[in-house]
C-alpha positions as CSV (number, residue, x, y, z in Angstrom):
1,M,358.1,-74.3,236.9
2,K,356.3,-71.2,238.2
3,K,356.7,-69.5,234.8
4,L,355.3,-72.5,233.0
5,L,352.3,-72.6,235.3
6,F,351.8,-68.8,234.9
7,V,351.9,-69.1,231.1
8,F,349.5,-72.1,231.2
9,C,347.1,-70.1,233.4
10,L,347.4,-67.1,231.1
11,L,346.7,-69.1,227.9
12,F,343.8,-70.9,229.6
13,S,342.2,-67.6,230.6
14,I,342.7,-66.0,227.2
15,N,341.1,-69.1,225.5
16,S,338.2,-68.9,227.9
17,M,337.6,-65.2,227.3
18,A,337.8,-65.8,223.5
19,K,334.8,-68.1,223.8
20,G,332.9,-65.5,225.9
21,I,331.3,-65.6,229.2
22,W,327.6,-66.4,229.4
23,G,325.6,-63.6,230.9
24,N,324.1,-64.3,234.3
25,R,320.4,-64.1,235.0
26,F,320.4,-60.3,235.4
27,V,322.2,-59.6,232.2
28,T,319.9,-62.0,230.3
29,Y,316.8,-60.5,231.9
30,D,318.0,-57.0,231.2
31,T,318.5,-57.8,227.5
32,L,315.2,-59.5,227.0
33,I,313.2,-57.0,229.0
34,K,314.5,-54.2,226.7
35,I,313.6,-56.2,223.6
36,F,310.1,-57.5,224.7
37,G,309.0,-54.8,227.2
38,P,307.9,-54.6,230.8
39,K,304.8,-56.9,230.2
40,S,307.3,-59.8,229.7
41,H,308.5,-59.5,233.3
42,S,306.4,-62.5,234.6
43,I,307.7,-64.8,231.8
44,L,311.3,-63.7,232.5
45,E,310.8,-64.0,236.3
46,D,309.6,-67.5,235.9
47,K,312.1,-68.7,233.3
48,I,315.2,-66.7,234.1
49,L,315.4,-64.8,237.3
50,K,314.3,-67.6,239.7
51,H,316.9,-70.0,238.3
52,Y,319.9,-68.7,240.0
53,Q,321.7,-72.0,240.1
54,V,321.5,-72.4,236.3
55,F,322.1,-68.8,235.1
56,G,324.3,-67.6,238.0
57,G,324.2,-64.2,239.5
58,A,324.0,-63.8,243.3
59,C,321.3,-61.7,244.7
60,A,322.3,-58.3,246.3
61,L,324.2,-58.9,249.5
62,M,323.5,-55.4,250.7
63,E,319.7,-55.9,250.6
64,A,318.2,-56.9,253.9
65,N,315.1,-58.2,252.2
66,F,315.3,-62.0,251.8
67,S,311.5,-62.4,251.3
68,K,309.8,-64.2,248.5
69,D,307.6,-61.2,247.9
70,K,306.6,-61.2,244.2
71,N,305.9,-57.4,244.4
72,N,309.4,-56.5,245.5
73,S,310.5,-53.7,243.3
74,S,314.2,-54.7,243.2
75,L,315.4,-56.9,240.5
76,Y,318.2,-58.2,242.7
77,Y,316.3,-59.3,245.8
78,C,316.8,-62.9,247.0
79,R,313.8,-64.8,245.6
80,N,314.8,-68.1,247.0
81,G,316.2,-67.0,250.4
82,S,319.7,-66.3,251.6
83,A,321.2,-69.3,249.8
84,E,320.8,-67.4,246.6
85,S,323.4,-64.9,247.7
86,K,326.0,-67.7,247.2
87,A,325.1,-68.4,243.6
88,P,327.9,-68.6,241.0
89,P,328.6,-65.4,239.1
90,Y,327.9,-66.9,235.7
91,A,326.1,-69.9,234.2
92,N,327.4,-73.3,235.1
93,D,324.7,-75.6,233.7
94,L,324.5,-74.8,230.0
95,V,322.1,-77.7,229.1
96,R,319.4,-76.5,231.6
97,R,320.2,-72.8,230.7
98,N,319.6,-73.5,227.0
99,A,316.4,-75.4,227.8
100,L,315.2,-72.4,229.9
101,I,316.1,-69.9,227.1
102,L,314.3,-72.0,224.6
103,S,311.2,-72.0,226.8
104,A,311.5,-68.3,227.6
105,C,311.9,-67.3,223.9
106,N,309.0,-69.5,222.9
107,N,306.8,-67.9,225.6
108,L,307.9,-64.4,224.7
109,V,307.2,-64.6,220.9
110,H,303.9,-66.3,221.5
111,N,302.7,-63.9,224.2
112,A,300.7,-61.1,222.5
113,D,301.8,-58.3,224.8
114,S,305.6,-59.0,224.6
115,F,305.7,-59.7,220.9
116,D,303.5,-56.7,220.1
117,Y,305.9,-54.5,222.1
118,L,308.7,-55.6,219.8
119,M,306.5,-55.2,216.7
120,E,305.6,-51.6,217.7
121,K,309.3,-50.8,217.4
122,T,309.3,-52.0,213.8
123,I,306.0,-50.5,212.7
124,I,307.8,-47.5,211.1
125,F,309.5,-49.7,208.6
126,P,307.8,-50.3,205.3
127,N,308.6,-53.9,204.5
128,T,309.4,-57.2,206.1
129,I,313.2,-57.1,205.4
130,D,313.5,-53.7,207.1
131,R,311.4,-54.8,210.1
132,A,313.5,-58.0,210.4
133,Q,316.6,-55.8,210.3
134,K,315.4,-53.8,213.3
135,I,314.7,-57.1,215.2
136,L,318.2,-58.3,214.4
137,Q,319.6,-55.0,215.7
138,E,317.7,-55.4,219.0
139,F,319.6,-58.6,219.6
140,Y,322.9,-57.7,217.9
141,P,323.3,-53.9,217.9
142,Q,327.0,-54.2,217.0
143,L,326.1,-55.8,213.5
144,G,324.7,-52.7,212.0
145,T,322.8,-53.2,208.7
146,N,323.2,-56.6,207.1
147,K,320.4,-57.1,204.6
148,E,321.9,-60.3,203.2
149,L,322.0,-62.0,206.6
150,V,318.5,-60.8,207.3
151,Y,317.2,-62.2,204.0
152,E,318.9,-65.6,204.5
153,A,317.5,-65.8,208.1
154,L,314.0,-65.0,206.9
155,K,314.2,-67.7,204.3
156,T,315.4,-70.1,207.1
157,S,312.6,-69.0,209.3
158,N,310.0,-69.5,206.6
159,K,309.1,-73.1,207.3
160,Q,306.2,-73.0,204.8
161,I,308.5,-73.2,201.7
162,R,308.4,-76.9,200.9
163,F,311.1,-76.8,198.1
164,P,314.2,-75.0,199.3
165,F,315.6,-74.9,195.7
166,L,312.7,-72.6,194.7
167,T,313.3,-70.0,197.4
168,R,315.3,-67.7,195.2
169,F,312.4,-67.6,192.7
170,L,309.6,-67.1,195.2
171,P,308.7,-63.7,196.6
172,L,309.2,-63.5,200.3
173,K,305.8,-61.8,200.8
174,I,303.7,-64.9,200.0
175,F,303.3,-65.9,203.6
176,N,302.0,-64.0,206.7
177,D,304.6,-61.4,207.5
178,Y,303.6,-61.3,211.2
179,E,304.2,-65.1,211.6
180,L,307.4,-64.9,209.6
181,L,308.7,-62.2,211.9
182,R,307.7,-64.2,214.9
183,E,309.8,-67.2,213.7
184,F,312.6,-64.8,212.8
185,T,312.5,-63.3,216.3
186,Y,312.5,-66.8,217.9
187,Y,315.5,-67.8,215.7
188,F,317.6,-64.9,217.1
189,C,316.2,-65.1,220.6
190,I,317.5,-68.6,221.0
191,S,320.9,-67.8,219.3
192,E,323.7,-67.9,221.8
193,K,325.9,-64.9,220.7
194,W,323.8,-62.2,222.3
195,Q,323.9,-64.1,225.6
196,K,327.7,-63.9,225.8
197,F,330.0,-61.0,226.5
């Protein structure tokens, strides 16, 4: 009986790991701050860091500072008091988590400072496809170069094309590249694979 229970637990844990573990608020914050820059901190603080019960990630137990001081330099301080130190290690409310990610990504791509920070990383690339490839690599560095995926995602992001069957005949450059890259960024920001490990 013990062997059967052990095998069941082992299979359950392997299956859980295959699906991935959702990154807690600190992992999510770190990823997005690297992509959108330090001026996105206030958006990420409001949408990610202060929602410990949704994203998980206990505050630092070794820090004596349990204040709600907004100017605290530590990322791991307890924003909501000592109760936050008992937060679960990972996300446990995926519906609310996804809603907060949608809101955060929307705010990030529509905030001039944060989106321009990302665009400055792509300025060296000559065309929209190469710039979009750089954005994709920011979220998914392990993918490498995948121009076909980028082109398909750009077509999906381009909401102004009214007749999808014509997309293969229309040049991609008809529409505002900046807005197209904004939609493309939003598309990958809300995707779930970069949020798991």
